[in-house]
N, C-alpha and C positions, 0 to 999 in steps of 0.2 A: 213208661212214656214220659219224657221230660215235660215239665210245665212251661212251655215256651210257645209264644204266638208264632204260627207258621208264616204269617204275612210280614209282621214287623220285627220279629225276633225278640220281642219283649219277654223278659224272664223275671224270676223272683229276685227280691232284694232283701238284705238282712237289716234288722233294726232291733229295737228294744221295746219291751213292755215296761212302762214306768208305773210303779205302784204309788199309792198315796204317801207312803213313807220315803219315796224317791229311790227305792231299790229297783235296779234295772235287771231284767232277765231277757235273754235272747229270744228272738222270734223271727219269722219269715213273713214277708209281704208277697203273696203270690198274685199273679195276674188273674183276672176273671175270664177264664177261657170257656168258649162255647164251641160245640161241634156243629158246623154249618155246612150247607151245600150251596155253593154259588154258581150261577150259570155264566159261562164265558161265551160271548157271541163270536169272537174271533176263532176260538178253538172248537166251537160248535159242540160243546159238551158241558156237563156239570162237574164241578171240582169240589171235592170234600176236604175241608180244612178245619183245624183247631185254631180259632181266632179269638183274640181278646175283644172285649166289647167296644173298646175305643176304636180299634181298627174296623170293626163291623159298622159302627156309626159313620166312619169316614167313607167306607165303601158305599154306603147308602147315600151319603151326601153327594158323592161324585156321580151317582146314578147306576154304575155297573162296575163289576170287577175289572174289566178291561180298561176303562177310563181311569180308575184308581191306580192301577199298575203303571200305566203310561205316564201319568202325571207325577208319581212318587219318585223321589230321588233314590238312587241305588243305595246310598248309605243309610236310608231309613227303612230298608227292607231286609228281611231275614233270608236265609238260604232258599227256602221254598218260594218265597215271594220273588226273589231274583230269577229263579228258574222259570217260574210262571211268566214273569215279565218278558224274558227272552223268547219264550214260546209264543206269547201273544204278539210281540213285535214282529217276529218272523212270519206269523200267520197273516198279519195285517199288511205286510209289504210284498205284494206280488204273487202269493200263492193262489189267491182267488182270481177267477176270471172276471173281468169287468162285465157288467150287465149292458147289453146292447140296447141302444135307444130304439123305440119302435119306428119303423119306416113310415113316412108320410107321403101321400101322393101329391105330386106337383101338377097343377092345372095349367 
């Protein structure tokens, strides 16, 4: 399984360990990925994802997975994030029936 955030597409970067003698050896900087289950109100189900902690903090800041996906730019989302955004947007636009207002008696 690749070490890539499914929401943002953030992946590992290459760099160097630098010793006291200034000798440089190669290393990788991997994202801090966590397996989380987030609830989507629009899809009416839970979504299980591998998400970096930075994206998880941003989702919590926005209040829900749906609001995060709607507000996020497409270029800042990974493949899974874009797929989820399309599903959420489709679910929010017209597939739900509007709730009828309760009838009031006129005197």
